[in-house]
C-alpha positions in Angstrom: 0.0 0.0 0.0 1.4 3.3 -1.0 1.4 6.3 1.4 0.4 9.8 0.6 2.9 12.6 1.1 1.2 13.6 4.3 1.2 10.1 5.6 4.9 9.7 4.8 5.7 12.9 6.6 3.7 11.8 9.7 5.5 8.4 9.7 8.9 10.0 9.5 8.1 12.5 12.3 6.9 9.7 14.5 10.0 7.7 13.8 12.4 10.5 14.5 10.5 11.5 17.6 10.9 8.0 18.9 14.6 7.8 18.0 15.3 11.1 19.9 13.2 10.2 23.0 12.1 6.5 22.9 10.9 6.6 26.5 8.2 9.2 25.7 7.4 8.7 22.0 6.2 5.3 20.8 7.5 4.0 17.5 5.5 3.6 14.3 3.5 0.4 14.1 4.8 -2.4 12.1 8.6 -1.8 12.5 10.6 -4.6 14.0 12.1 -3.8 17.4 15.5 -5.0 16.3 15.6 -2.5 13.5 14.4 0.3 15.8 17.1 -0.5 18.3 19.8 -0.2 15.5 18.5 3.3 14.6 18.2 4.4 18.2 21.7 3.2 19.2 23.3 4.6 16.0 21.8 8.0 16.5 22.5 8.3 20.2 26.1 6.9 20.0 27.0 9.3 17.2 25.7 12.4 19.0 27.0 11.4 22.4 30.4 10.6 20.9 30.8 13.9 19.1 29.9 15.8 22.3 32.0 13.7 24.5 35.1 14.1 22.3 34.5 17.8 21.9 34.1 18.6 25.6 36.4 16.2 27.5 36.7 18.4 30.6 33.0 18.9 30.8 32.4 15.1 30.5 34.8 14.4 33.4 32.7 16.5 35.7 29.5 14.5 35.2 28.5 11.1 36.6 27.5 8.7 33.8 23.8 8.9 34.7 23.7 12.7 34.7 25.8 12.9 31.5 23.5 10.7 29.5 20.5 12.5 30.8 22.0 15.8 29.6 22.7 14.3 26.1 19.2 12.9 25.9 17.8 16.3 26.8 19.9 17.9 24.2 18.7 15.5 21.6 15.1 15.8 22.6 14.8 19.6 23.2 17.3 21.3 20.9 16.5 22.0 17.2 19.8 22.0 15.4 20.2 24.5 12.6 22.9 22.5 10.7 23.1 19.0 9.2 26.9 18.8 9.7 28.3 16.5 12.3 31.3 18.8 12.7 29.0 21.5 14.0 27.3 19.4 16.7 29.6 20.9 19.3 28.5 24.4 18.5 24.9 23.3 18.6 25.6 21.8 22.1 26.9 25.2 23.3 23.8 26.9 21.9 21.7 24.4 23.7 23.5 25.1 27.0 23.1 28.9 26.5 19.4 28.7 25.6 16.5 29.4 27.9 16.0 25.8 29.2 15.3 24.0 32.4 18.6 23.6 34.2 19.2 20.3 36.0 20.1 20.4 39.7 23.3 18.4 39.1 24.6 20.9 36.5 27.4 23.3 37.8 26.8 27.0 37.4 29.8 27.3 35.1 28.7 24.6 32.7 27.7 26.9 29.7 30.9 29.0 30.1 33.2 25.9 30.3 31.6 24.3 27.3 31.9 27.6 25.3 35.6 27.7 26.2 36.2 24.2 25.1 34.2 24.8 21.9 36.4 27.9 21.1 39.5 25.6 21.0 37.7 23.3 18.5 36.6 26.2 16.3 40.1 27.6 16.1 41.6 24.1 15.5 39.2 23.5 12.6 39.3 27.0 11.1 40.4 26.9 7.5 42.7 29.9 7.7 46.4 30.0 6.7 48.0 32.9 8.6 51.0 33.0 6.2 48.6 33.8 3.3 47.3 37.0 4.9 49.2 40.0 3.6 51.0 41.8 6.4 54.4 43.2 7.5 55.5 40.9 10.2 58.3 43.2 11.5 56.3 46.4 11.0 56.3 49.2 13.5 53.4 48.5 15.9 53.1 52.1 17.0 53.6 54.0 13.8 51.9 51.3 11.7 48.5 49.7 12.0 48.7 46.4 13.9 46.9 43.5 12.3 45.0 41.3 14.8 45.0 37.6 13.8 41.7 36.2 12.6 42.6 33.2 14.7 42.6 35.1 18.0 39.4 35.3 20.1 39.0 37.6 23.0 36.8 36.1 25.7 35.3 37.2 29.0 33.8 34.8 31.5 32.3 35.0 35.0 34.2 31.8 36.0 37.9 31.0 35.6 37.1 28.4 32.9 40.8 27.7 32.1 41.3 26.4 35.6 38.2 24.3 36.0 38.4 20.5 36.0 38.3 17.5 38.4 39.4 18.9 41.7 38.4 22.5 41.0 34.7 23.1 40.5 33.7 26.6 41.9 30.2 26.8 43.2 30.0 30.6 42.7 31.6 33.0 40.3 34.4 35.1 41.9 34.1 38.8 42.2 36.5 39.5 39.3 35.7 38.1 35.8 38.2 36.1 33.8 39.6 37.6 30.5 41.3 35.2 28.1 42.7 35.3 24.6 42.5 32.0 22.8 44.5 31.8 19.6 46.1 29.5 17.0 49.7 30.4 16.1 51.7 30.0 12.9 52.5 26.4 13.9 48.8 25.6 14.1 48.9 25.2 17.9 45.9 26.3 19.8 46.9 28.1 23.0 45.4 30.6 25.5 46.7 33.7 27.3 45.3 35.0 30.6 44.7 38.7 29.9 42.8 41.7 31.2 40.0 44.0 30.1 42.3 46.8 28.9 44.2 44.5 26.6 41.0 43.0 25.2 39.7 46.5 24.5 42.9 47.5 22.8 42.6 44.5 20.5 39.0 45.4 19.9 40.0 48.9 18.8 42.6 47.4 16.4 40.3 44.8 15.0 37.7 47.5 14.3 40.3 49.1 12.1 39.1 52.5 13.3 42.5 53.8 14.3 45.2 55.0 12.0 48.0 53.4 14.0 48.8 51.5 17.1 49.7 54.7 18.8 46.3 56.2 17.9 44.6 53.1 19.3 46.5 53.4 22.6 45.7 57.1 22.9 42.1 56.4 22.2 42.2 53.8 24.9 43.8 56.3 27.3 40.9 58.8 26.5 38.3 56.1 27.3 40.0 55.2 30.6 40.6 58.9 31.4 44.2 58.0 32.1 46.2 60.6 33.8 49.4 60.0 31.7 48.5 58.9 28.1 52.2 58.5 27.2 52.8 56.1 30.0 49.9 54.0 28.6 51.4 54.2 25.2 54.8 52.9 26.5 53.2 50.0 28.4 50.9 49.3 25.5 53.9 48.9 23.2 55.3 46.2 25.4 52.0 44.4 25.3 51.8 44.8 21.5 55.3 43.3 21.1 54.3 40.3 23.3 51.1 39.7 21.3 53.1 39.7 18.1 55.5 37.1 19.5 52.5 34.9 20.3 51.0 35.5 16.8 47.9 37.1 18.3 49.1 40.2 16.3 50.6 39.2 13.0 52.4 42.4 12.4 51.2 45.5 10.6 48.8 46.1 7.7 
């Protein structure tokens, strides 16, 4: 017996609902349980495997029961906007950041820690060759216009996510936020640098390309901060710029 388009759609919806959440949604009638189990296991194991490998620190903080409940809730409640397996980790971050019911066993830092782990994945997979970007590697960072690497991400978190792991799971956020720069260098190594709000703002001004030179960016920063000695800020800023260039966070000058 052939099915109409509407009947086929309803059957597919019932099957996919069952695969995502078999305890709540019954399967379509007439499909062998052995076959259903193959689909259920294949789907779950693929999703869980991608998330587990993408967030190894996050995984270590969960007991098996709570971890699998979290994955099942992700599968059941989050509508992914991409068909690509390589983007499942980003969808998992979106899920954690969404307006959802938070489970009692979840740590308060979960969404931030997952985002931090995802940033490392995103930079590692980014299809960018720094050597192909036109720039003057030894250019004057004050007189010229410093070029911020497209493989450098400036991040601000409530929790010290770079320190979290088994043995350190803060229950509350500290008074001071955590500022980090996560980057991929010319050797394609993903690294992080603990930073501060001033350095991140300086990189933001440079990335906006709104300043004529590194010196102009530092003077603009001094104005924003109402700094009592702008030239002192320029001098200390030059030291920071040189350090960032050595790390490939700044590639050189335009």
